[in-house]
Biopython code that builds the backbone (N, CA, C, O; Angstrom):
import numpy as np
from Bio.PDB.StructureBuilder import StructureBuilder

atoms = [
    (1, "UNK", "N", (115.943, 87.324, -69.574)),
    (1, "UNK", "CA", (114.658, 87.915, -69.304)),
    (1, "UNK", "C", (114.724, 89.356, -69.813)),
    (1, "UNK", "O", (115.710, 90.065, -69.611)),
    (2, "UNK", "N", (113.684, 89.747, -70.454)),
    (2, "UNK", "CA", (113.648, 91.075, -71.044)),
    (2, "UNK", "C", (113.284, 92.143, -70.041)),
    (2, "UNK", "O", (113.045, 91.869, -68.864)),
    (3, "UNK", "N", (113.247, 93.354, -70.528)),
    (3, "UNK", "CA", (112.927, 94.501, -69.693)),
    (3, "UNK", "C", (111.517, 94.395, -69.122)),
    (3, "UNK", "O", (111.292, 94.723, -67.957)),
    (4, "UNK", "N", (110.579, 93.944, -69.925)),
    (4, "UNK", "CA", (109.194, 93.812, -69.456)),
    (4, "UNK", "C", (109.118, 92.780, -68.329)),
    (4, "UNK", "O", (108.423, 92.990, -67.335)),
    (5, "UNK", "N", (109.825, 91.682, -68.488)),
    (5, "UNK", "CA", (109.832, 90.661, -67.443)),
    (5, "UNK", "C", (110.432, 91.184, -66.152)),
    (5, "UNK", "O", (109.927, 90.903, -65.065)),
    (6, "UNK", "N", (111.515, 91.949, -66.271)),
    (6, "UNK", "CA", (112.136, 92.529, -65.072)),
    (6, "UNK", "C", (111.187, 93.500, -64.372)),
    (6, "UNK", "O", (111.089, 93.508, -63.145)),
    (7, "UNK", "N", (110.493, 94.313, -65.156)),
    (7, "UNK", "CA", (109.554, 95.282, -64.577)),
    (7, "UNK", "C", (108.402, 94.549, -63.884)),
    (7, "UNK", "O", (107.981, 94.932, -62.792)),
    (8, "UNK", "N", (107.904, 93.508, -64.518)),
    (8, "UNK", "CA", (106.798, 92.760, -63.914)),
    (8, "UNK", "C", (107.214, 92.030, -62.641)),
    (8, "UNK", "O", (106.412, 91.877, -61.719)),
    (9, "UNK", "N", (108.458, 91.582, -62.589)),
    (9, "UNK", "CA", (108.941, 90.840, -61.420)),
    (9, "UNK", "C", (109.555, 91.741, -60.350)),
    (9, "UNK", "O", (109.971, 91.257, -59.298)),
    (10, "UNK", "N", (109.613, 93.042, -60.610)),
    (10, "UNK", "CA", (110.215, 93.966, -59.656)),
    (10, "UNK", "C", (109.606, 93.889, -58.260)),
    (10, "UNK", "O", (110.353, 93.960, -57.283)),
    (11, "UNK", "N", (108.292, 93.747, -58.114)),
    (11, "UNK", "CA", (107.735, 93.646, -56.755)),
    (11, "UNK", "C", (108.246, 92.420, -55.985)),
    (11, "UNK", "O", (108.194, 92.398, -54.755)),
    (12, "UNK", "N", (108.735, 91.413, -56.695)),
    (12, "UNK", "CA", (109.229, 90.204, -56.039)),
    (12, "UNK", "C", (110.723, 90.254, -55.746)),
    (12, "UNK", "O", (111.280, 89.278, -55.243)),
    (13, "UNK", "N", (111.378, 91.361, -56.046)),
    (13, "UNK", "CA", (112.826, 91.477, -55.833)),
    (13, "UNK", "C", (113.223, 91.220, -54.374)),
    (13, "UNK", "O", (114.199, 90.509, -54.136)),
    (14, "UNK", "N", (112.500, 91.773, -53.389)),
    (14, "UNK", "CA", (112.888, 91.474, -52.005)),
    (14, "UNK", "C", (112.802, 89.989, -51.674)),
    (14, "UNK", "O", (113.631, 89.466, -50.929)),
    (15, "UNK", "N", (111.806, 89.313, -52.223)),
    (15, "UNK", "CA", (111.656, 87.877, -51.966)),
    (15, "UNK", "C", (112.815, 87.120, -52.594)),
    (15, "UNK", "O", (113.395, 86.233, -51.967)),
    (16, "UNK", "N", (113.153, 87.470, -53.835)),
    (16, "UNK", "CA", (114.270, 86.801, -54.503)),
    (16, "UNK", "C", (115.574, 87.069, -53.769)),
    (16, "UNK", "O", (116.407, 86.173, -53.634)),
    (17, "UNK", "N", (115.756, 88.301, -53.294)),
    (17, "UNK", "CA", (116.961, 88.635, -52.534)),
    (17, "UNK", "C", (117.028, 87.874, -51.221)),
    (17, "UNK", "O", (118.085, 87.378, -50.828)),
    (18, "UNK", "N", (115.893, 87.788, -50.552)),
    (18, "UNK", "CA", (115.850, 87.045, -49.282)),
    (18, "UNK", "C", (116.142, 85.574, -49.504)),
    (18, "UNK", "O", (116.846, 84.950, -48.710)),
    (19, "UNK", "N", (115.604, 85.017, -50.582)),
    (19, "UNK", "CA", (115.852, 83.603, -50.883)),
    (19, "UNK", "C", (117.336, 83.373, -51.146)),
    (19, "UNK", "O", (117.885, 82.351, -50.735)),
    (20, "UNK", "N", (117.981, 84.304, -51.819)),
    (20, "UNK", "CA", (119.415, 84.167, -52.084)),
    (20, "UNK", "C", (120.203, 84.197, -50.776)),
    (20, "UNK", "O", (121.098, 83.377, -50.570)),
    (21, "UNK", "N", (119.872, 85.137, -49.894)),
    (21, "UNK", "CA", (120.567, 85.250, -48.610)),
    (21, "UNK", "C", (120.362, 83.986, -47.784)),
    (21, "UNK", "O", (121.311, 83.470, -47.195)),
    (22, "UNK", "N", (119.148, 83.491, -47.738)),
    (22, "UNK", "CA", (118.860, 82.265, -46.990)),
    (22, "UNK", "C", (119.662, 81.099, -47.562)),
    (22, "UNK", "O", (120.187, 80.277, -46.812)),
    (23, "UNK", "N", (119.756, 81.028, -48.883)),
    (23, "UNK", "CA", (120.553, 79.980, -49.524)),
    (23, "UNK", "C", (122.026, 80.067, -49.150)),
    (23, "UNK", "O", (122.675, 79.049, -48.909)),
    (24, "UNK", "N", (122.551, 81.295, -49.102)),
    (24, "UNK", "CA", (123.959, 81.476, -48.736)),
    (24, "UNK", "C", (124.211, 81.070, -47.280)),
    (24, "UNK", "O", (125.211, 80.421, -46.975)),
    (25, "UNK", "N", (123.307, 81.452, -46.398)),
    (25, "UNK", "CA", (123.444, 81.086, -44.977)),
    (25, "UNK", "C", (123.372, 79.573, -44.819)),
    (25, "UNK", "O", (124.146, 78.988, -44.061)),
    (26, "UNK", "N", (122.452, 78.944, -45.527)),
    (26, "UNK", "CA", (122.316, 77.498, -45.459)),
    (26, "UNK", "C", (123.572, 76.797, -45.970)),
    (26, "UNK", "O", (124.034, 75.830, -45.364)),
    (27, "UNK", "N", (124.125, 77.281, -47.078)),
    (27, "UNK", "CA", (125.353, 76.695, -47.620)),
    (27, "UNK", "C", (126.509, 76.796, -46.626)),
    (27, "UNK", "O", (127.259, 75.836, -46.449)),
    (28, "UNK", "N", (126.657, 77.950, -45.980)),
    (28, "UNK", "CA", (127.751, 78.139, -45.019)),
    (28, "UNK", "C", (127.542, 77.260, -43.785)),
    (28, "UNK", "O", (128.493, 76.671, -43.273)),
    (29, "UNK", "N", (126.310, 77.172, -43.313)),
    (29, "UNK", "CA", (126.030, 76.320, -42.149)),
    (29, "UNK", "C", (126.330, 74.860, -42.465)),
    (29, "UNK", "O", (126.886, 74.139, -41.637)),
    (30, "UNK", "N", (125.959, 74.434, -43.660)),
    (30, "UNK", "CA", (126.219, 73.057, -44.077)),
    (30, "UNK", "C", (127.725, 72.809, -44.204)),
    (30, "UNK", "O", (128.222, 71.750, -43.821)),
    (31, "UNK", "N", (128.442, 73.791, -44.743)),
    (31, "UNK", "CA", (129.891, 73.646, -44.888)),
    (31, "UNK", "C", (130.550, 73.476, -43.520)),
    (31, "UNK", "O", (131.415, 72.618, -43.344)),
    (32, "UNK", "N", (130.138, 74.292, -42.561)),
    (32, "UNK", "CA", (130.714, 74.190, -41.219)),
    (32, "UNK", "C", (130.313, 72.887, -40.534)),
    (32, "UNK", "O", (131.125, 72.283, -39.832)),
    (33, "UNK", "N", (129.085, 72.452, -40.727)),
    (33, "UNK", "CA", (128.587, 71.236, -40.095)),
    (33, "UNK", "C", (129.371, 70.011, -40.549)),
    (33, "UNK", "O", (129.659, 69.125, -39.745)),
    (34, "UNK", "N", (129.718, 69.956, -41.835)),
    (34, "UNK", "CA", (130.419, 68.801, -42.385)),
    (34, "UNK", "C", (131.927, 69.011, -42.491)),
    (34, "UNK", "O", (132.625, 68.128, -42.989)),
    (35, "UNK", "N", (132.444, 70.135, -42.045)),
    (35, "UNK", "CA", (133.876, 70.415, -42.119)),
    (35, "UNK", "C", (134.649, 69.374, -41.306)),
    (35, "UNK", "O", (134.410, 69.232, -40.107)),
    (36, "UNK", "N", (135.574, 68.644, -41.943)),
    (36, "UNK", "CA", (136.308, 67.604, -41.214)),
    (36, "UNK", "C", (137.040, 68.112, -39.973)),
    (36, "UNK", "O", (137.111, 67.401, -38.971)),
    (37, "UNK", "N", (137.578, 69.319, -40.021)),
    (37, "UNK", "CA", (138.277, 69.855, -38.852)),
    (37, "UNK", "C", (137.310, 70.072, -37.691)),
    (37, "UNK", "O", (137.650, 69.798, -36.540)),
    (38, "UNK", "N", (136.128, 70.556, -37.983)),
    (38, "UNK", "CA", (135.115, 70.763, -36.947)),
    (38, "UNK", "C", (134.684, 69.434, -36.342)),
    (38, "UNK", "O", (134.563, 69.306, -35.124)),
    (39, "UNK", "N", (134.454, 68.451, -37.199)),
    (39, "UNK", "CA", (134.006, 67.144, -36.723)),
    (39, "UNK", "C", (135.097, 66.491, -35.866)),
    (39, "UNK", "O", (134.802, 65.891, -34.833)),
    (40, "UNK", "N", (136.351, 66.609, -36.298)),
    (40, "UNK", "CA", (137.457, 66.031, -35.504)),
    (40, "UNK", "C", (137.562, 66.696, -34.136)),
    (40, "UNK", "O", (137.828, 66.027, -33.137)),
    (41, "UNK", "N", (137.356, 68.003, -34.089)),
    (41, "UNK", "CA", (137.382, 68.708, -32.804)),
    (41, "UNK", "C", (136.246, 68.233, -31.907)),
    (41, "UNK", "O", (136.429, 68.071, -30.700)),
    (42, "UNK", "N", (135.071, 68.009, -32.495)),
    (42, "UNK", "CA", (133.947, 67.496, -31.716)),
    (42, "UNK", "C", (134.205, 66.077, -31.231)),
    (42, "UNK", "O", (133.797, 65.719, -30.126)),
    (43, "UNK", "N", (134.874, 65.268, -32.039)),
    (43, "UNK", "CA", (135.242, 63.914, -31.609)),
    (43, "UNK", "C", (136.203, 63.959, -30.424)),
    (43, "UNK", "O", (136.068, 63.183, -29.478)),
    (44, "UNK", "N", (137.166, 64.866, -30.480)),
    (44, "UNK", "CA", (138.121, 65.004, -29.381)),
    (44, "UNK", "C", (137.403, 65.448, -28.102)),
    (44, "UNK", "O", (137.682, 64.936, -27.017)),
    (45, "UNK", "N", (136.490, 66.392, -28.237)),
    (45, "UNK", "CA", (135.734, 66.860, -27.071)),
    (45, "UNK", "C", (134.856, 65.738, -26.508)),
    (45, "UNK", "O", (134.693, 65.616, -25.294)),
    (46, "UNK", "N", (134.303, 64.934, -27.391)),
    (46, "UNK", "CA", (133.472, 63.811, -26.962)),
    (46, "UNK", "C", (134.297, 62.797, -26.177)),
    (46, "UNK", "O", (133.857, 62.289, -25.145)),
    (47, "UNK", "N", (135.485, 62.510, -26.672)),
    (47, "UNK", "CA", (136.355, 61.558, -25.960)),
    (47, "UNK", "C", (136.754, 62.107, -24.597)),
    (47, "UNK", "O", (136.862, 61.358, -23.626)),
    (48, "UNK", "N", (136.969, 63.406, -24.528)),
    (48, "UNK", "CA", (137.299, 64.034, -23.253)),
    (48, "UNK", "C", (136.128, 63.918, -22.273)),
    (48, "UNK", "O", (136.330, 63.699, -21.079)),
    (49, "UNK", "N", (134.907, 64.068, -22.786)),
    (49, "UNK", "CA", (133.727, 63.913, -21.931)),
    (49, "UNK", "C", (133.629, 62.491, -21.392)),
    (49, "UNK", "O", (133.234, 62.285, -20.245)),
    (50, "UNK", "N", (133.986, 61.518, -22.212)),
    (50, "UNK", "CA", (133.938, 60.125, -21.771)),
    (50, "UNK", "C", (134.965, 59.864, -20.677)),
    (50, "UNK", "O", (134.655, 59.251, -19.656)),
    (51, "UNK", "N", (136.186, 60.334, -20.898)),
    (51, "UNK", "CA", (137.246, 60.066, -19.911)),
    (51, "UNK", "C", (137.015, 60.814, -18.607)),
    (51, "UNK", "O", (137.458, 60.363, -17.550)),
    (52, "UNK", "N", (136.323, 61.961, -18.666)),
    (52, "UNK", "CA", (136.051, 62.703, -17.435)),
    (52, "UNK", "C", (134.802, 62.194, -16.720)),
    (52, "UNK", "O", (134.505, 62.618, -15.603)),
    (53, "UNK", "N", (134.067, 61.279, -17.367)),
    (53, "UNK", "CA", (132.888, 60.701, -16.737)),
    (53, "UNK", "C", (131.609, 61.488, -16.947)),
    (53, "UNK", "O", (130.594, 61.179, -16.323)),
    (54, "UNK", "N", (131.628, 62.495, -17.806)),
    (54, "UNK", "CA", (130.430, 63.298, -18.060)),
    (54, "UNK", "C", (129.367, 62.496, -18.810)),
    (54, "UNK", "O", (128.170, 62.710, -18.622)),
    (55, "UNK", "N", (129.816, 61.571, -19.658)),
    (55, "UNK", "CA", (128.886, 60.724, -20.413)),
    (55, "UNK", "C", (129.301, 59.267, -20.237)),
    (55, "UNK", "O", (130.450, 58.969, -19.912)),
    (56, "UNK", "N", (128.345, 58.365, -20.458)),
    (56, "UNK", "CA", (128.669, 56.946, -20.347)),
    (56, "UNK", "C", (129.054, 56.384, -21.716)),
    (56, "UNK", "O", (128.997, 57.083, -22.728)),
    (57, "UNK", "N", (129.441, 55.129, -21.727)),
    (57, "UNK", "CA", (129.915, 54.475, -22.948)),
    (57, "UNK", "C", (128.827, 54.417, -24.026)),
    (57, "UNK", "O", (129.111, 54.591, -25.211)),
    (58, "UNK", "N", (127.599, 54.174, -23.612)),
    (58, "UNK", "CA", (126.498, 54.089, -24.568)),
    (58, "UNK", "C", (126.271, 55.430, -25.281)),
    (58, "UNK", "O", (126.123, 55.477, -26.502)),
    (59, "UNK", "N", (126.246, 56.514, -24.502)),
    (59, "UNK", "CA", (126.088, 57.849, -25.086)),
    (59, "UNK", "C", (127.266, 58.178, -25.990)),
    (59, "UNK", "O", (127.088, 58.754, -27.063)),
    (60, "UNK", "N", (128.467, 57.814, -25.559)),
    (60, "UNK", "CA", (129.666, 58.045, -26.373)),
    (60, "UNK", "C", (129.548, 57.331, -27.716)),
    (60, "UNK", "O", (129.793, 57.929, -28.764)),
    (61, "UNK", "N", (129.173, 56.057, -27.685)),
    (61, "UNK", "CA", (129.057, 55.282, -28.929)),
    (61, "UNK", "C", (128.021, 55.883, -29.879)),
    (61, "UNK", "O", (128.258, 55.970, -31.084)),
    (62, "UNK", "N", (126.884, 56.294, -29.343)),
    (62, "UNK", "CA", (125.828, 56.876, -30.176)),
    (62, "UNK", "C", (126.300, 58.166, -30.841)),
    (62, "UNK", "O", (126.144, 58.349, -32.049)),
    (63, "UNK", "N", (126.876, 59.052, -30.041)),
    (63, "UNK", "CA", (127.319, 60.334, -30.594)),
    (63, "UNK", "C", (128.543, 60.177, -31.495)),
    (63, "UNK", "O", (128.697, 60.917, -32.467)),
    (64, "UNK", "N", (129.403, 59.228, -31.178)),
    (64, "UNK", "CA", (130.574, 58.984, -32.030)),
    (64, "UNK", "C", (130.133, 58.500, -33.412)),
    (64, "UNK", "O", (130.687, 58.926, -34.425)),
    (65, "UNK", "N", (129.143, 57.618, -33.453)),
    (65, "UNK", "CA", (128.629, 57.147, -34.745)),
    (65, "UNK", "C", (128.090, 58.303, -35.583)),
    (65, "UNK", "O", (128.343, 58.369, -36.786)),
    (66, "UNK", "N", (127.354, 59.206, -34.955)),
    (66, "UNK", "CA", (126.831, 60.372, -35.669)),
    (66, "UNK", "C", (127.968, 61.234, -36.220)),
    (66, "UNK", "O", (127.926, 61.676, -37.368)),
    (67, "UNK", "N", (128.978, 61.463, -35.388)),
    (67, "UNK", "CA", (130.102, 62.292, -35.829)),
    (67, "UNK", "C", (130.905, 61.618, -36.931)),
    (67, "UNK", "O", (131.365, 62.282, -37.860)),
    (68, "UNK", "N", (131.076, 60.313, -36.834)),
    (68, "UNK", "CA", (131.809, 59.606, -37.888)),
    (68, "UNK", "C", (131.040, 59.624, -39.210)),
    (68, "UNK", "O", (131.642, 59.694, -40.281)),
    (69, "UNK", "N", (129.717, 59.559, -39.131)),
    (69, "UNK", "CA", (128.905, 59.688, -40.346)),
    (69, "UNK", "C", (129.099, 61.069, -40.972)),
    (69, "UNK", "O", (129.254, 61.193, -42.186)),
    (70, "UNK", "N", (129.089, 62.110, -40.124)),
    (70, "UNK", "CA", (129.318, 63.467, -40.630)),
    (70, "UNK", "C", (130.698, 63.602, -41.246)),
    (70, "UNK", "O", (130.860, 64.244, -42.283)),
    (71, "UNK", "N", (131.693, 62.997, -40.606)),
    (71, "UNK", "CA", (133.057, 63.072, -41.124)),
    (71, "UNK", "C", (133.154, 62.388, -42.479)),
    (71, "UNK", "O", (133.801, 62.900, -43.393)),
    (72, "UNK", "N", (132.521, 61.250, -42.608)),
    (72, "UNK", "CA", (132.536, 60.530, -43.884)),
    (72, "UNK", "C", (131.902, 61.372, -44.993)),
    (72, "UNK", "O", (132.425, 61.441, -46.105)),
    (73, "UNK", "N", (130.782, 62.005, -44.685)),
    (73, "UNK", "CA", (130.117, 62.862, -45.668)),
    (73, "UNK", "C", (130.994, 64.070, -45.994)),
    (73, "UNK", "O", (131.119, 64.462, -47.154)),
    (74, "UNK", "N", (131.596, 64.652, -44.964)),
    (74, "UNK", "CA", (132.446, 65.824, -45.176)),
    (74, "UNK", "C", (133.660, 65.521, -46.029)),
    (74, "UNK", "O", (134.071, 66.347, -46.844)),
    (75, "UNK", "N", (134.235, 64.345, -45.850)),
    (75, "UNK", "CA", (135.403, 63.970, -46.654)),
    (75, "UNK", "C", (135.026, 63.638, -48.090)),
    (75, "UNK", "O", (135.853, 63.769, -48.991)),
    (76, "UNK", "N", (133.785, 63.208, -48.314)),
    (76, "UNK", "CA", (133.335, 62.860, -49.653)),
    (76, "UNK", "C", (132.876, 64.075, -50.457)),
    (76, "UNK", "O", (132.785, 64.019, -51.683)),
    (77, "UNK", "N", (132.588, 65.172, -49.758)),
    (77, "UNK", "CA", (132.124, 66.386, -50.442)),
    (77, "UNK", "C", (133.258, 67.045, -51.202)),
    (77, "UNK", "O", (134.411, 66.973, -50.776)),
    (78, "UNK", "N", (132.949, 67.693, -52.331)),
    (78, "UNK", "CA", (133.992, 68.399, -53.066)),
    (78, "UNK", "C", (134.516, 69.583, -52.259)),
    (78, "UNK", "O", (133.793, 70.164, -51.449)),
    (79, "UNK", "N", (135.757, 69.928, -52.484)),
    (79, "UNK", "CA", (136.371, 71.042, -51.781)),
    (79, "UNK", "C", (135.659, 72.348, -52.165)),
    (79, "UNK", "O", (135.281, 72.524, -53.323)),
    (80, "UNK", "N", (135.473, 73.258, -51.208)),
    (80, "UNK", "CA", (134.773, 74.517, -51.526)),
    (80, "UNK", "C", (135.609, 75.386, -52.462)),
    (80, "UNK", "O", (136.839, 75.396, -52.402)),
    (81, "UNK", "N", (134.913, 76.106, -53.319)),
    (81, "UNK", "CA", (135.580, 77.013, -54.240)),
    (81, "UNK", "C", (135.967, 78.279, -53.521)),
    (81, "UNK", "O", (135.236, 78.750, -52.650)),
    (82, "UNK", "N", (137.113, 78.838, -53.876)),
    (82, "UNK", "CA", (137.572, 80.068, -53.225)),
    (82, "UNK", "C", (137.676, 81.176, -54.213)),
    (82, "UNK", "O", (138.048, 82.292, -53.853)),
]
sb = StructureBuilder()
sb.init_structure("model")
sb.init_model(0)
sb.init_chain("A")
sb.init_seg("    ")
for serial, (resi, resn, name, xyz) in enumerate(atoms, 1):
    if name == "N":
        sb.init_residue(resn, " ", resi, " ")
    sb.init_atom(name, np.array(xyz, "f"), 0.0, 1.0, " ", f" {name:<3s}", serial, name[0])
structure = sb.get_structure()
């Protein structure tokens, strides 16, 4: 983009910057949500809730299925770049 284009788009710089920040926050939230270590910790906590009687078998099965789906997606995702 040339100098004229940059000058014309200058009023939109805050919007473009905000969109970039929102994208970065979304990427990090998604990374944490699908992180296999996080999902495994949640599975362990879920099993503890079942054994302590906080939740019943039906609730355990429903939430376990959701967590296993997340784990499968997390394991299939490419490793993050460092």
